[in-house]
C-alpha beads as a LAMMPS data file, in Angstrom:
LAMMPS data file: protein, C-alpha beads

86 atoms
85 bonds

1 atom types
1 bond types

-500.0 500.0 xlo xhi
-500.0 500.0 ylo yhi
-500.0 500.0 zlo zhi

Masses

1 110.0

Atoms # bond

1 1 1 183.385 58.106 131.135
2 1 1 185.452 60.612 129.176
3 1 1 188.121 60.359 131.884
4 1 1 188.330 56.576 131.398
5 1 1 188.645 56.955 127.615
6 1 1 191.426 59.491 128.139
7 1 1 193.253 57.110 130.487
8 1 1 192.939 54.292 127.967
9 1 1 194.337 56.496 125.223
10 1 1 197.236 57.576 127.454
11 1 1 197.993 53.950 128.274
12 1 1 197.944 53.044 124.573
13 1 1 200.398 55.849 123.855
14 1 1 202.709 54.696 126.676
15 1 1 202.561 51.157 125.311
16 1 1 203.422 52.332 121.790
17 1 1 206.411 54.230 123.196
18 1 1 207.603 51.148 125.085
19 1 1 207.350 49.039 121.933
20 1 1 209.215 51.703 119.945
21 1 1 212.047 51.559 122.511
22 1 1 212.332 47.800 122.046
23 1 1 212.609 48.145 118.289
24 1 1 215.041 51.050 118.398
25 1 1 218.789 50.726 117.895
26 1 1 221.031 51.393 120.911
27 1 1 221.674 54.944 119.673
28 1 1 217.962 55.557 119.126
29 1 1 217.166 54.145 122.578
30 1 1 219.713 56.481 124.152
31 1 1 218.135 59.450 122.353
32 1 1 214.601 58.397 123.336
33 1 1 215.548 57.818 126.962
34 1 1 217.422 61.110 127.190
35 1 1 214.340 62.957 125.915
36 1 1 211.927 61.122 128.230
37 1 1 210.847 62.167 131.671
38 1 1 211.656 60.015 134.683
39 1 1 208.958 57.826 136.170
40 1 1 206.737 59.866 138.476
41 1 1 205.683 57.533 141.276
42 1 1 203.444 60.120 142.936
43 1 1 201.546 60.716 139.682
44 1 1 201.217 56.976 139.186
45 1 1 199.744 56.569 142.690
46 1 1 197.278 59.391 142.064
47 1 1 196.276 57.893 138.712
48 1 1 195.966 54.326 139.987
49 1 1 194.016 55.222 143.103
50 1 1 193.586 52.917 146.059
51 1 1 193.476 49.159 145.564
52 1 1 190.070 47.533 145.428
53 1 1 189.196 45.080 148.222
54 1 1 189.466 42.173 145.743
55 1 1 192.961 43.299 144.748
56 1 1 193.999 43.552 148.395
57 1 1 192.648 40.073 149.068
58 1 1 194.557 38.690 146.066
59 1 1 197.772 40.380 147.202
60 1 1 197.362 39.062 150.747
61 1 1 196.760 35.544 149.435
62 1 1 199.794 35.765 147.161
63 1 1 201.983 37.013 150.018
64 1 1 200.684 34.297 152.352
65 1 1 201.438 31.599 149.753
66 1 1 204.852 33.094 149.058
67 1 1 205.696 33.110 152.776
68 1 1 204.646 29.448 153.059
69 1 1 206.843 28.621 150.072
70 1 1 209.748 30.522 151.624
71 1 1 209.357 28.678 154.936
72 1 1 209.301 25.294 153.142
73 1 1 212.404 26.277 151.202
74 1 1 214.223 27.344 154.373
75 1 1 213.265 24.111 156.143
76 1 1 214.446 22.055 153.167
77 1 1 217.748 23.937 153.046
78 1 1 218.286 23.524 156.804
79 1 1 217.593 19.799 156.487
80 1 1 219.997 19.500 153.546
81 1 1 222.742 21.333 155.429
82 1 1 222.186 19.186 158.522
83 1 1 222.466 15.984 156.455
84 1 1 225.608 17.140 154.681
85 1 1 227.333 18.087 157.933
86 1 1 226.752 14.605 159.437

Bonds

1 1 1 2
2 1 2 3
3 1 3 4
4 1 4 5
5 1 5 6
6 1 6 7
7 1 7 8
8 1 8 9
9 1 9 10
10 1 10 11
11 1 11 12
12 1 12 13
13 1 13 14
14 1 14 15
15 1 15 16
16 1 16 17
17 1 17 18
18 1 18 19
19 1 19 20
20 1 20 21
21 1 21 22
22 1 22 23
23 1 23 24
24 1 24 25
25 1 25 26
26 1 26 27
27 1 27 28
28 1 28 29
29 1 29 30
30 1 30 31
31 1 31 32
32 1 32 33
33 1 33 34
34 1 34 35
35 1 35 36
36 1 36 37
37 1 37 38
38 1 38 39
39 1 39 40
40 1 40 41
41 1 41 42
42 1 42 43
43 1 43 44
44 1 44 45
45 1 45 46
46 1 46 47
47 1 47 48
48 1 48 49
49 1 49 50
50 1 50 51
51 1 51 52
52 1 52 53
53 1 53 54
54 1 54 55
55 1 55 56
56 1 56 57
57 1 57 58
58 1 58 59
59 1 59 60
60 1 60 61
61 1 61 62
62 1 62 63
63 1 63 64
64 1 64 65
65 1 65 66
66 1 66 67
67 1 67 68
68 1 68 69
69 1 69 70
70 1 70 71
71 1 71 72
72 1 72 73
73 1 73 74
74 1 74 75
75 1 75 76
76 1 76 77
77 1 77 78
78 1 78 79
79 1 79 80
80 1 80 81
81 1 81 82
82 1 82 83
83 1 83 84
84 1 84 85
85 1 85 86
């Protein structure tokens, strides 16, 4: 439980820093960014942990729908090109 509270507090701090960057002048943003550390993907993966089965199912559904949309778009474009070349 204490670990979760610590993660929430860390996330709040990150959010406050992001908001501060948006409100900063270009010179202030440059200073803030120069002082910051680069994004650590490995740390993020460790912190996030594996996806829950529900999350995986949602991602798979989204990707399936996106692929269907892409196929419809490609078919429409092929049809449009075929009509214009006639």
